[in-house]
N, CA and C atoms as a LAMMPS dump frame, in Angstrom:
ITEM: TIMESTEP
0
ITEM: NUMBER OF ATOMS
657
ITEM: BOX BOUNDS ff ff ff
-5.0000000000000000e+02 5.0000000000000000e+02
-5.0000000000000000e+02 5.0000000000000000e+02
-5.0000000000000000e+02 5.0000000000000000e+02
ITEM: ATOMS id mol type element x y z
1 1 1 N -321.859 330.77 48.124
2 1 2 C -321.197 330.605 49.416
3 1 3 C -320.647 331.945 49.912
4 2 1 N -319.99 332.691 49.026
5 2 2 C -319.45 333.993 49.442
6 2 3 C -320.551 334.907 49.941
7 3 1 N -321.699 334.86 49.316
8 3 2 C -322.797 335.723 49.727
9 3 3 C -323.259 335.372 51.12
10 4 1 N -323.281 334.117 51.462
11 4 2 C -323.689 333.712 52.803
12 4 3 C -322.66 334.151 53.841
13 5 1 N -321.425 334.125 53.503
14 5 2 C -320.39 334.528 54.45
15 5 3 C -320.505 336.017 54.762
16 6 1 N -320.753 336.827 53.754
17 6 2 C -320.923 338.262 53.985
18 6 3 C -322.134 338.521 54.849
19 7 1 N -323.199 337.835 54.598
20 7 2 C -324.413 338.03 55.385
21 7 3 C -324.189 337.639 56.824
22 8 1 N -323.476 336.529 57.024
23 8 2 C -323.216 336.103 58.383
24 8 3 C -322.338 337.087 59.123
25 9 1 N -321.349 337.63 58.449
26 9 2 C -320.475 338.617 59.091
27 9 3 C -321.239 339.859 59.466
28 10 1 N -322.155 340.283 58.595
29 10 2 C -322.96 341.466 58.897
30 10 3 C -323.823 341.23 60.098
31 11 1 N -324.362 339.988 60.242
32 11 2 C -325.205 339.692 61.394
33 11 3 C -324.397 339.761 62.676
34 12 1 N -323.14 339.264 62.642
35 12 2 C -322.297 339.308 63.828
36 12 3 C -322.002 340.744 64.23
37 13 1 N -321.78 341.595 63.249
38 13 2 C -321.506 342.997 63.57
39 13 3 C -322.722 343.649 64.2
40 14 1 N -323.895 343.35 63.69
41 14 2 C -325.115 343.92 64.259
42 14 3 C -325.322 343.456 65.688
43 15 1 N -325.064 342.185 65.932
44 15 2 C -325.221 341.673 67.285
45 15 3 C -324.225 342.32 68.224
46 16 1 N -323.007 342.492 67.727
47 16 2 C -322.002 343.159 68.566
48 16 3 C -322.415 344.575 68.871
49 17 1 N -323.036 345.231 67.894
50 17 2 C -323.476 346.595 68.107
51 17 3 C -324.542 346.686 69.158
52 18 1 N -325.357 345.656 69.294
53 18 2 C -326.422 345.682 70.291
54 18 3 C -325.866 345.642 71.693
55 19 1 N -324.668 345.012 71.851
56 19 2 C -324.083 344.891 73.18
57 19 3 C -323.187 346.067 73.511
58 20 1 N -322.848 346.901 72.563
59 20 2 C -321.909 347.987 72.801
60 20 3 C -322.635 349.173 73.379
61 21 1 N -321.957 350.032 74.157
62 21 2 C -322.61 351.228 74.719
63 21 3 C -322.997 352.202 73.62
64 22 1 N -324.048 352.997 73.914
65 22 2 C -324.55 353.941 72.914
66 22 3 C -323.988 355.337 73.109
67 23 1 N -323.246 355.574 74.158
68 23 2 C -322.711 356.891 74.408
69 23 3 C -321.541 357.201 73.499
70 24 1 N -320.995 358.451 73.555
71 24 2 C -319.878 358.842 72.692
72 24 3 C -318.615 358.098 73.078
73 25 1 N -317.734 357.913 72.136
74 25 2 C -316.448 357.264 72.405
75 25 3 C -315.586 358.182 73.238
76 26 1 N -314.547 357.617 73.796
77 26 2 C -313.655 358.397 74.645
78 26 3 C -313.039 359.536 73.845
79 27 1 N -313.091 360.72 74.42
80 27 2 C -312.538 361.881 73.745
81 27 3 C -313.547 362.638 72.894
82 28 1 N -314.727 362.066 72.7
83 28 2 C -315.757 362.735 71.91
84 28 3 C -316.742 363.426 72.837
85 29 1 N -317.258 364.564 72.425
86 29 2 C -318.26 365.281 73.204
87 29 3 C -319.642 364.822 72.783
88 30 1 N -320.572 364.723 73.736
89 30 2 C -321.929 364.281 73.376
90 30 3 C -322.592 365.285 72.45
91 31 1 N -323.278 364.787 71.469
92 31 2 C -323.962 365.683 70.534
93 31 3 C -325.338 366.041 71.061
94 32 1 N -325.775 367.271 70.754
95 32 2 C -327.096 367.74 71.206
96 32 3 C -328.183 366.968 70.47
97 33 1 N -329.293 366.695 71.152
98 33 2 C -330.392 365.997 70.481
99 33 3 C -330.926 366.829 69.32
100 34 1 N -331.227 366.18 68.218
101 34 2 C -331.713 366.875 67.037
102 34 3 C -333.228 366.942 67.038
103 35 1 N -333.804 368.11 66.692
104 35 2 C -335.273 368.216 66.633
105 35 3 C -335.804 367.35 65.505
106 36 1 N -337.026 366.873 65.657
107 36 2 C -337.602 366.056 64.579
108 36 3 C -337.745 366.868 63.297
109 37 1 N -337.576 366.207 62.193
110 37 2 C -337.714 366.893 60.907
111 37 3 C -339.161 367.337 60.71
112 38 1 N -339.372 368.563 60.207
113 38 2 C -340.743 369.018 59.979
114 38 3 C -341.423 368.164 58.915
115 39 1 N -342.732 368.008 59.108
116 39 2 C -343.501 367.223 58.143
117 39 3 C -343.505 367.932 56.794
118 40 1 N -343.324 367.159 55.766
119 40 2 C -343.316 367.714 54.421
120 40 3 C -344.743 367.746 53.88
121 41 1 N -345.199 368.908 53.452
122 41 2 C -346.552 369.019 52.93
123 41 3 C -346.67 368.268 51.611
124 42 1 N -347.75 367.549 51.49
125 42 2 C -347.998 366.812 50.252
126 42 3 C -349.028 367.51 49.379
127 43 1 N -349.44 368.708 49.792
128 43 2 C -350.45 369.441 49.032
129 43 3 C -349.824 370.015 47.768
130 44 1 N -350.448 369.788 46.645
131 44 2 C -349.974 370.322 45.378
132 44 3 C -350.849 371.491 44.965
133 45 1 N -350.224 372.496 44.387
134 45 2 C -350.979 373.639 43.903
135 45 3 C -351.909 373.203 42.788
136 46 1 N -353.025 373.885 42.701
137 46 2 C -353.987 373.56 41.655
138 46 3 C -353.389 373.847 40.283
139 47 1 N -353.688 372.999 39.341
140 47 2 C -353.2 373.192 37.979
141 47 3 C -354.097 374.183 37.241
142 48 1 N -353.581 374.716 36.164
143 48 2 C -354.375 375.649 35.368
144 48 3 C -355.627 374.962 34.816
145 49 1 N -355.493 373.685 34.479
146 49 2 C -356.655 372.954 33.962
147 49 3 C -357.74 372.832 35.026
148 50 1 N -357.353 372.551 36.27
149 50 2 C -358.329 372.466 37.354
150 50 3 C -359.037 373.797 37.556
151 51 1 N -358.25 374.872 37.559
152 51 2 C -358.818 376.194 37.815
153 51 3 C -359.745 376.629 36.681
154 52 1 N -359.377 376.302 35.46
155 52 2 C -360.222 376.642 34.323
156 52 3 C -361.538 375.875 34.377
157 53 1 N -361.478 374.608 34.787
158 53 2 C -362.698 373.805 34.898
159 53 3 C -363.634 374.371 35.956
160 54 1 N -363.062 374.905 37.027
161 54 2 C -363.886 375.506 38.066
162 54 3 C -364.576 376.753 37.534
163 55 1 N -363.872 377.527 36.711
164 55 2 C -364.49 378.711 36.126
165 55 3 C -365.693 378.311 35.272
166 56 1 N -365.57 377.199 34.545
167 56 2 C -366.705 376.7 33.775
168 56 3 C -367.876 376.352 34.696
169 57 1 N -367.563 375.739 35.841
170 57 2 C -368.613 375.387 36.796
171 57 3 C -369.262 376.629 37.397
172 58 1 N -368.444 377.647 37.664
173 58 2 C -368.985 378.9 38.213
174 58 3 C -369.918 379.576 37.213
175 59 1 N -369.582 379.483 35.947
176 59 2 C -370.445 380.055 34.922
177 59 3 C -371.831 379.41 34.959
178 60 1 N -371.864 378.112 35.222
179 60 2 C -373.128 377.394 35.223
180 60 3 C -373.93 377.624 36.509
181 61 1 N -373.226 377.86 37.619
182 61 2 C -373.924 377.941 38.905
183 61 3 C -374.185 379.368 39.376
184 62 1 N -373.604 380.363 38.71
185 62 2 C -373.794 381.765 39.111
186 62 3 C -374.99 382.354 38.382
187 63 1 N -375.946 382.839 39.146
188 63 2 C -377.142 383.45 38.57
189 63 3 C -377.082 384.959 38.774
190 64 1 N -377.145 385.689 37.684
191 64 2 C -377.163 387.147 37.729
192 64 3 C -378.442 387.636 37.046
193 65 1 N -378.998 388.752 37.511
194 65 2 C -380.241 389.256 36.902
195 65 3 C -380.011 389.69 35.461
196 66 1 N -380.97 389.371 34.599
197 66 2 C -380.796 389.75 33.192
198 66 3 C -382.042 390.362 32.57
199 67 1 N -383.177 390.22 33.221
200 67 2 C -384.397 390.796 32.664
201 67 3 C -384.746 390.25 31.297
202 68 1 N -384.123 389.129 30.94
203 68 2 C -384.39 388.549 29.637
204 68 3 C -383.701 389.24 28.481
205 69 1 N -382.879 390.246 28.768
206 69 2 C -382.253 391.02 27.688
207 69 3 C -380.738 391.1 27.795
208 70 1 N -380.15 390.615 28.884
209 70 2 C -378.711 390.749 29.106
210 70 3 C -378.029 389.412 28.814
211 71 1 N -376.969 389.468 28.039
212 71 2 C -376.17 388.281 27.749
213 71 3 C -374.84 388.417 28.485
214 72 1 N -374.492 387.395 29.236
215 72 2 C -373.271 387.424 30.033
216 72 3 C -372.168 386.612 29.363
217 73 1 N -370.938 387.067 29.583
218 73 2 C -369.771 386.372 29.058
219 73 3 C -368.824 386.053 30.213
220 74 1 N -368.202 384.892 30.135
221 74 2 C -367.276 384.442 31.177
222 74 3 C -365.862 384.395 30.628
223 75 1 N -364.916 384.902 31.409
224 75 2 C -363.519 384.91 30.992
225 75 3 C -362.648 384.354 32.106
226 76 1 N -361.743 383.461 31.754
227 76 2 C -360.783 382.921 32.702
228 76 3 C -359.396 383.435 32.341
229 77 1 N -358.709 383.991 33.321
230 77 2 C -357.346 384.481 33.117
231 77 3 C -356.454 383.943 34.222
232 78 1 N -355.371 383.333 33.853
233 78 2 C -354.411 382.823 34.829
234 78 3 C -353.233 383.787 34.878
235 79 1 N -353.014 384.425 36.013
236 79 2 C -351.995 385.462 36.121
237 79 3 C -350.814 384.976 36.948
238 80 1 N -349.764 385.756 36.941
239 80 2 C -348.579 385.468 37.748
240 80 3 C -348.402 386.514 38.843
241 81 1 N -349.499 387.029 39.329
242 81 2 C -349.47 388.06 40.369
243 81 3 C -349.784 387.406 41.704
244 82 1 N -349.06 387.812 42.746
245 82 2 C -349.333 387.271 44.068
246 82 3 C -349.094 385.774 44.096
247 83 1 N -350.13 385.016 44.444
248 83 2 C -350.018 383.575 44.525
249 83 3 C -350.522 382.938 43.235
250 84 1 N -350.292 383.579 42.121
251 84 2 C -350.77 383.083 40.831
252 84 3 C -352.281 382.868 40.859
253 85 1 N -352.98 383.774 41.536
254 85 2 C -354.427 383.611 41.667
255 85 3 C -355.099 383.723 40.307
256 86 1 N -355.946 382.787 40
257 86 2 C -356.678 382.877 38.738
258 86 3 C -357.783 383.916 38.861
259 87 1 N -358.247 384.393 37.768
260 87 2 C -359.375 385.307 37.746
261 87 3 C -360.44 384.71 36.853
262 88 1 N -361.609 384.518 37.425
263 88 2 C -362.764 384.085 36.653
264 88 3 C -363.779 385.205 36.751
265 89 1 N -364.101 385.806 35.634
266 89 2 C -365.012 386.94 35.63
267 89 3 C -366.233 386.689 34.765
268 90 1 N -367.391 387.09 35.258
269 90 2 C -368.639 387.003 34.512
270 90 3 C -369.173 388.419 34.374
271 91 1 N -369.248 388.905 33.155
272 91 2 C -369.611 390.291 32.894
273 91 3 C -370.715 390.354 31.835
274 92 1 N -371.536 391.402 31.884
275 92 2 C -372.52 391.576 30.807
276 92 3 C -371.83 391.961 29.512
277 93 1 N -372.358 391.488 28.415
278 93 2 C -371.805 391.827 27.11
279 93 3 C -372.223 393.242 26.734
280 94 1 N -371.241 394.103 26.439
281 94 2 C -371.544 395.476 26.046
282 94 3 C -371.206 396.492 27.118
283 95 1 N -371.307 397.755 26.767
284 95 2 C -371.058 398.841 27.721
285 95 3 C -372.192 398.908 28.742
286 96 1 N -371.828 399.203 29.987
287 96 2 C -372.841 399.244 31.037
288 96 3 C -373.95 400.244 30.717
289 97 1 N -373.574 401.374 30.155
290 97 2 C -374.57 402.412 29.852
291 97 3 C -375.607 401.864 28.882
292 98 1 N -375.138 401.131 27.873
293 98 2 C -376.059 400.572 26.885
294 98 3 C -376.878 399.429 27.478
295 99 1 N -376.237 398.601 28.319
296 99 2 C -376.966 397.494 28.941
297 99 3 C -378.092 398.033 29.816
298 100 1 N -377.831 399.147 30.503
299 100 2 C -378.826 399.716 31.413
300 100 3 C -380.047 400.26 30.675
301 101 1 N -379.906 400.573 29.416
302 101 2 C -381.07 401.04 28.66
303 101 3 C -382.02 399.893 28.35
304 102 1 N -381.528 398.652 28.429
305 102 2 C -382.359 397.489 28.111
306 102 3 C -382.83 396.738 29.344
307 103 1 N -382.06 396.82 30.428
308 103 2 C -382.385 396.044 31.631
309 103 3 C -382.369 396.957 32.852
310 104 1 N -383.402 396.92 33.681
311 104 2 C -383.416 397.765 34.873
312 104 3 C -382.389 397.344 35.918
313 105 1 N -381.916 396.104 35.853
314 105 2 C -380.895 395.63 36.786
315 105 3 C -380.077 394.534 36.099
316 106 1 N -378.782 394.565 36.333
317 106 2 C -377.886 393.526 35.842
318 106 3 C -376.737 393.401 36.833
319 107 1 N -375.853 392.469 36.616
320 107 2 C -374.79 392.259 37.598
321 107 3 C -373.496 391.793 36.972
322 108 1 N -372.542 391.519 37.84
323 108 2 C -371.262 390.953 37.436
324 108 3 C -370.697 390.176 38.612
325 109 1 N -369.821 389.231 38.334
326 109 2 C -369.205 388.426 39.389
327 109 3 C -367.736 388.213 39.049
328 110 1 N -366.899 388.239 40.077
329 110 2 C -365.459 388.048 39.893
330 110 3 C -364.933 387.14 40.992
331 111 1 N -364.08 386.192 40.601
332 111 2 C -363.599 385.186 41.545
333 111 3 C -362.083 385.035 41.471
334 112 1 N -361.477 384.847 42.63
335 112 2 C -360.105 384.371 42.743
336 112 3 C -360.15 383.133 43.628
337 113 1 N -359.394 382.112 43.291
338 113 2 C -359.434 380.893 44.089
339 113 3 C -358.215 380.044 43.75
340 114 1 N -357.903 379.116 44.641
341 114 2 C -356.772 378.246 44.381
342 114 3 C -356.521 377.29 45.523
343 115 1 N -355.729 376.29 45.25
344 115 2 C -355.237 375.364 46.268
345 115 3 C -353.744 375.622 46.388
346 116 1 N -353.282 375.883 47.613
347 116 2 C -351.923 376.352 47.803
348 116 3 C -351.179 375.488 48.816
349 117 1 N -349.866 375.625 48.838
350 117 2 C -349.041 374.887 49.785
351 117 3 C -349.214 375.475 51.179
352 118 1 N -348.751 374.73 52.18
353 118 2 C -348.85 375.21 53.559
354 118 3 C -348.128 376.547 53.729
355 119 1 N -346.961 376.675 53.102
356 119 2 C -346.194 377.918 53.22
357 119 3 C -346.961 379.088 52.626
358 120 1 N -347.558 378.9 51.477
359 120 2 C -348.31 379.97 50.836
360 120 3 C -349.545 380.338 51.645
361 121 1 N -350.174 379.354 52.263
362 121 2 C -351.393 379.633 53.024
363 121 3 C -351.125 380.482 54.259
364 122 1 N -349.876 380.483 54.746
365 122 2 C -349.57 381.313 55.915
366 122 3 C -349.708 382.801 55.612
367 123 1 N -349.642 383.154 54.334
368 123 2 C -349.777 384.567 53.958
369 123 3 C -351.231 384.978 53.767
370 124 1 N -352.147 384.028 53.801
371 124 2 C -353.563 384.329 53.588
372 124 3 C -354.183 384.757 54.908
373 125 1 N -354.863 385.879 54.906
374 125 2 C -355.436 386.428 56.132
375 125 3 C -356.969 386.355 56.132
376 126 1 N -357.524 385.423 55.37
377 126 2 C -358.978 385.288 55.335
378 126 3 C -359.463 384.442 56.516
379 127 1 N -360.731 384.651 56.88
380 127 2 C -361.374 383.803 57.871
381 127 3 C -361.588 382.423 57.278
382 128 1 N -361.52 381.404 58.118
383 128 2 C -361.863 380.05 57.685
384 128 3 C -363.377 379.915 57.716
385 129 1 N -363.941 379.512 56.592
386 129 2 C -365.393 379.403 56.542
387 129 3 C -365.858 378.108 57.204
388 130 1 N -366.818 378.259 58.092
389 130 2 C -367.532 377.136 58.684
390 130 3 C -369.01 377.498 58.694
391 131 1 N -369.897 376.51 58.682
392 131 2 C -371.335 376.824 58.75
393 131 3 C -371.627 377.738 59.937
394 132 1 N -372.367 378.782 59.686
395 132 2 C -372.699 379.728 60.735
396 132 3 C -371.748 380.898 60.85
397 133 1 N -370.71 380.964 59.995
398 133 2 C -369.727 382.048 60.079
399 133 3 C -369.789 382.961 58.852
400 134 1 N -370.935 383.032 58.221
401 134 2 C -371.054 383.8 56.984
402 134 3 C -370.694 385.26 57.172
403 135 1 N -371.116 385.86 58.289
404 135 2 C -370.839 387.284 58.495
405 135 3 C -369.348 387.553 58.629
406 136 1 N -368.564 386.551 59.017
407 136 2 C -367.115 386.744 59.114
408 136 3 C -366.464 386.849 57.743
409 137 1 N -366.986 386.11 56.777
410 137 2 C -366.358 386.089 55.454
411 137 3 C -366.974 387.112 54.503
412 138 1 N -368.082 387.736 54.897
413 138 2 C -368.659 388.825 54.099
414 138 3 C -367.954 390.109 54.509
415 139 1 N -366.981 390.528 53.716
416 139 2 C -366.124 391.646 54.102
417 139 3 C -366.543 392.967 53.458
418 140 1 N -367.456 392.911 52.493
419 140 2 C -367.941 394.152 51.897
420 140 3 C -369.439 394.034 51.659
421 141 1 N -370.16 395.023 52.133
422 141 2 C -371.614 395.081 51.973
423 141 3 C -371.964 396.558 51.903
424 142 1 N -372.009 397.093 50.685
425 142 2 C -372.195 398.536 50.551
426 142 3 C -372.979 398.869 49.284
427 143 1 N -373.46 400.08 49.265
428 143 2 C -374.165 400.59 48.085
429 143 3 C -373.6 401.959 47.755
430 144 1 N -373.487 402.229 46.469
431 144 2 C -373.02 403.542 46.047
432 144 3 C -373.894 404.062 44.923
433 145 1 N -374.122 405.36 44.969
434 145 2 C -374.95 405.986 43.938
435 145 3 C -374.159 406.136 42.652
436 146 1 N -374.821 405.95 41.528
437 146 2 C -374.205 406.108 40.215
438 146 3 C -374.856 407.285 39.502
439 147 1 N -374.041 408.019 38.768
440 147 2 C -374.567 409.195 38.064
441 147 3 C -374.479 408.981 36.556
442 148 1 N -373.491 409.584 35.934
443 148 2 C -373.404 409.532 34.472
444 148 3 C -372.993 408.165 33.937
445 149 1 N -372.63 407.241 34.815
446 149 2 C -372.289 405.898 34.341
447 149 3 C -373.508 405.195 33.747
448 150 1 N -374.686 405.618 34.177
449 150 2 C -375.936 405.019 33.722
450 150 3 C -376.849 406.095 33.148
451 151 1 N -377.743 405.714 32.254
452 151 2 C -378.727 406.692 31.776
453 151 3 C -379.802 406.912 32.834
454 152 1 N -380.452 408.026 32.792
455 152 2 C -381.583 408.274 33.686
456 152 3 C -382.82 407.704 33.001
457 153 1 N -383.266 406.559 33.456
458 153 2 C -384.411 405.907 32.82
459 153 3 C -385.666 405.972 33.682
460 154 1 N -385.508 406.471 34.902
461 154 2 C -386.663 406.594 35.803
462 154 3 C -386.748 408.03 36.296
463 155 1 N -387.428 408.837 35.555
464 155 2 C -387.581 410.247 35.956
465 155 3 C -388.443 410.362 37.222
466 156 1 N -388.132 411.345 38.09
467 156 2 C -386.967 412.236 37.973
468 156 3 C -385.737 411.623 38.621
469 157 1 N -384.576 411.888 38.041
470 157 2 C -383.31 411.437 38.626
471 157 3 C -382.781 412.572 39.497
472 158 1 N -383.195 412.584 40.747
473 158 2 C -382.864 413.666 41.654
474 158 3 C -381.381 413.678 41.997
475 159 1 N -380.834 414.876 42.114
476 159 2 C -379.429 415.068 42.494
477 159 3 C -378.47 414.347 41.554
478 160 1 N -378.888 414.146 40.314
479 160 2 C -378.024 413.501 39.338
480 160 3 C -377.828 412.02 39.554
481 161 1 N -378.59 411.408 40.461
482 161 2 C -378.451 409.976 40.729
483 161 3 C -379.274 409.195 39.706
484 162 1 N -378.578 408.382 38.917
485 162 2 C -379.243 407.606 37.868
486 162 3 C -379.446 406.148 38.249
487 163 1 N -378.892 405.731 39.375
488 163 2 C -379.046 404.353 39.812
489 163 3 C -378.112 404.048 40.965
490 164 1 N -378.018 402.778 41.293
491 164 2 C -377.175 402.342 42.406
492 164 3 C -376.406 401.085 42.031
493 165 1 N -375.261 400.932 42.69
494 165 2 C -374.491 399.694 42.564
495 165 3 C -374.319 399.102 43.952
496 166 1 N -374.769 397.87 44.11
497 166 2 C -374.665 397.167 45.385
498 166 3 C -373.499 396.188 45.297
499 167 1 N -372.571 396.29 46.235
500 167 2 C -371.329 395.516 46.191
501 167 3 C -371.244 394.56 47.377
502 168 1 N -370.92 393.306 47.08
503 168 2 C -370.748 392.296 48.118
504 168 3 C -369.484 391.497 47.809
505 169 1 N -368.656 391.327 48.825
506 169 2 C -367.401 390.595 48.639
507 169 3 C -367.225 389.597 49.784
508 170 1 N -366.871 388.38 49.423
509 170 2 C -366.639 387.319 50.391
510 170 3 C -365.185 386.856 50.263
511 171 1 N -364.524 386.652 51.404
512 171 2 C -363.162 386.139 51.427
513 171 3 C -363.118 384.998 52.422
514 172 1 N -362.648 383.832 51.988
515 172 2 C -362.725 382.667 52.862
516 172 3 C -361.602 381.687 52.595
517 173 1 N -361.193 381 53.661
518 173 2 C -360.333 379.826 53.569
519 173 3 C -361.233 378.615 53.757
520 174 1 N -361.04 377.617 52.892
521 174 2 C -361.841 376.397 52.953
522 174 3 C -360.917 375.25 53.304
523 175 1 N -361.202 374.586 54.409
524 175 2 C -360.318 373.509 54.836
525 175 3 C -358.961 374.066 55.209
526 176 1 N -357.898 373.364 54.782
527 176 2 C -356.545 373.777 55.154
528 176 3 C -355.799 374.489 54.039
529 177 1 N -356.13 374.22 52.79
530 177 2 C -355.265 374.695 51.708
531 177 3 C -356.009 375.327 50.538
532 178 1 N -357.261 375.707 50.719
533 178 2 C -358.02 376.341 49.648
534 178 3 C -358.388 377.753 50.081
535 179 1 N -358.15 378.697 49.201
536 179 2 C -358.493 380.091 49.451
537 179 3 C -359.369 380.589 48.31
538 180 1 N -360.363 381.415 48.638
539 180 2 C -361.226 381.963 47.601
540 180 3 C -361.719 383.338 47.995
541 181 1 N -361.967 384.17 47.005
542 181 2 C -362.749 385.376 47.226
543 181 3 C -363.707 385.524 46.059
544 182 1 N -364.862 386.053 46.365
545 182 2 C -365.919 386.206 45.367
546 182 3 C -366.566 387.566 45.547
547 183 1 N -366.713 388.291 44.456
548 183 2 C -367.326 389.612 44.493
549 183 3 C -368.525 389.634 43.55
550 184 1 N -369.639 390.138 44.081
551 184 2 C -370.868 390.251 43.295
552 184 3 C -371.332 391.702 43.332
553 185 1 N -371.545 392.263 42.158
554 185 2 C -372.025 393.635 42.041
555 185 3 C -373.344 393.629 41.279
556 186 1 N -374.32 394.33 41.841
557 186 2 C -375.628 394.439 41.199
558 186 3 C -375.873 395.905 40.865
559 187 1 N -376.14 396.169 39.613
560 187 2 C -376.269 397.536 39.121
561 187 3 C -377.704 397.752 38.665
562 188 1 N -378.327 398.791 39.165
563 188 2 C -379.726 399.017 38.848
564 188 3 C -379.996 400.483 38.532
565 189 1 N -380.942 400.719 37.644
566 189 2 C -381.367 402.094 37.334
567 189 3 C -382.537 402.506 38.21
568 190 1 N -382.892 401.659 39.158
569 190 2 C -383.92 402.022 40.14
570 190 3 C -383.323 403.056 41.085
571 191 1 N -383.874 404.25 41.098
572 191 2 C -383.283 405.335 41.896
573 191 3 C -383.84 405.409 43.311
574 192 1 N -384.702 404.464 43.672
575 192 2 C -385.272 404.501 45.017
576 192 3 C -384.263 404.058 46.071
577 193 1 N -383.353 403.19 45.657
578 193 2 C -382.309 402.766 46.592
579 193 3 C -382.827 401.973 47.773
580 194 1 N -383.873 401.169 47.578
581 194 2 C -384.478 400.47 48.705
582 194 3 C -384.478 398.955 48.543
583 195 1 N -383.621 398.415 47.668
584 195 2 C -383.653 396.978 47.402
585 195 3 C -382.356 396.281 47.791
586 196 1 N -381.603 396.87 48.681
587 196 2 C -380.349 396.252 49.094
588 196 3 C -380.55 394.873 49.719
589 197 1 N -381.534 394.651 50.606
590 197 2 C -381.722 393.313 51.17
591 197 3 C -381.938 392.241 50.094
592 198 1 N -382.628 392.593 49.046
593 198 2 C -382.869 391.643 47.961
594 198 3 C -381.557 391.223 47.316
595 199 1 N -380.665 392.159 47.055
596 199 2 C -379.41 391.843 46.396
597 199 3 C -378.455 391.113 47.335
598 200 1 N -378.516 391.429 48.6
599 200 2 C -377.675 390.712 49.558
600 200 3 C -378.062 389.239 49.601
601 201 1 N -379.347 388.958 49.594
602 201 2 C -379.804 387.565 49.593
603 201 3 C -379.322 386.846 48.334
604 202 1 N -379.373 387.527 47.192
605 202 2 C -378.884 386.927 45.951
606 202 3 C -377.387 386.652 46.025
607 203 1 N -376.632 387.595 46.599
608 203 2 C -375.18 387.429 46.707
609 203 3 C -374.824 386.264 47.621
610 204 1 N -375.534 386.123 48.722
611 204 2 C -375.261 385.022 49.649
612 204 3 C -375.527 383.675 48.97
613 205 1 N -376.635 383.585 48.261
614 205 2 C -376.946 382.345 47.547
615 205 3 C -375.875 382.041 46.5
616 206 1 N -375.438 383.072 45.785
617 206 2 C -374.393 382.88 44.769
618 206 3 C -373.084 382.444 45.409
619 207 1 N -372.743 383.015 46.554
620 207 2 C -371.509 382.638 47.238
621 207 3 C -371.553 381.184 47.676
622 208 1 N -372.672 380.734 48.212
623 208 2 C -372.772 379.356 48.656
624 208 3 C -372.617 378.391 47.476
625 209 1 N -373.17 378.755 46.33
626 209 2 C -372.998 377.927 45.132
627 209 3 C -371.535 377.9 44.692
628 210 1 N -370.882 379.067 44.746
629 210 2 C -369.467 379.14 44.364
630 210 3 C -368.6 378.35 45.336
631 211 1 N -368.923 378.426 46.616
632 211 2 C -368.186 377.683 47.639
633 211 3 C -368.222 376.188 47.342
634 212 1 N -369.383 375.693 46.978
635 212 2 C -369.519 374.268 46.669
636 212 3 C -368.744 373.9 45.404
637 213 1 N -368.846 374.76 44.371
638 213 2 C -368.149 374.463 43.115
639 213 3 C -366.64 374.456 43.303
640 214 1 N -366.108 375.416 44.052
641 214 2 C -364.66 375.505 44.258
642 214 3 C -364.169 374.369 45.154
643 215 1 N -364.918 374.062 46.203
644 215 2 C -364.529 372.959 47.08
645 215 3 C -364.51 371.641 46.321
646 216 1 N -365.541 371.404 45.526
647 216 2 C -365.615 370.171 44.749
648 216 3 C -364.474 370.081 43.738
649 217 1 N -364.145 371.201 43.127
650 217 2 C -363.118 371.194 42.088
651 217 3 C -361.702 371.068 42.601
652 218 1 N -361.473 371.379 43.884
653 218 2 C -360.108 371.405 44.4
654 218 3 C -359.836 370.379 45.48
655 219 1 N -360.786 369.5 45.765
656 219 2 C -360.575 368.46 46.78
657 219 3 C -360.782 367.096 46.162
């Protein structure tokens, strides 16, 4: 019975409130309208386990030239630098000079990627990747001559040039909260320096595979 009486009294107060004016009481100043509360982001940062699993996927989907003689190793490192960007690196086993004596061309790949909060994403200055915008996210496309870093295996090595390194770097935002960068370097003892288009095509294909692996792993 007591519970019903309290409920009934509360209903009467609510009804009375509906009939009362909504303005300030006498002697009170009207309060300024309050802005709506900002939406709270529900995006969670990627866990170390998620990022490590993506590195495993990148190892499987990244193709680098090996000539049948190069063995590649993959390393995942989770750092506390910047936005805690992980590093997934695929490198040839051994010193480059020694690897070059066995293979006329080999490569390496390095990745940073993550899923970040809205606040963290405001600091990212990468282009948002959409189909047809590849040239926007390809931020490095260059070749540099190498000298003593490689042996001279194709005589004559004119002007001390023993080979070339072709560098390609992609930086992209995927969707709203995923950021990635991928770097592919192709190192060759071919001193002609005329195969850059071939390596660019390989880098683009590798980037598209990495884009799919990272998107799948973080969404």
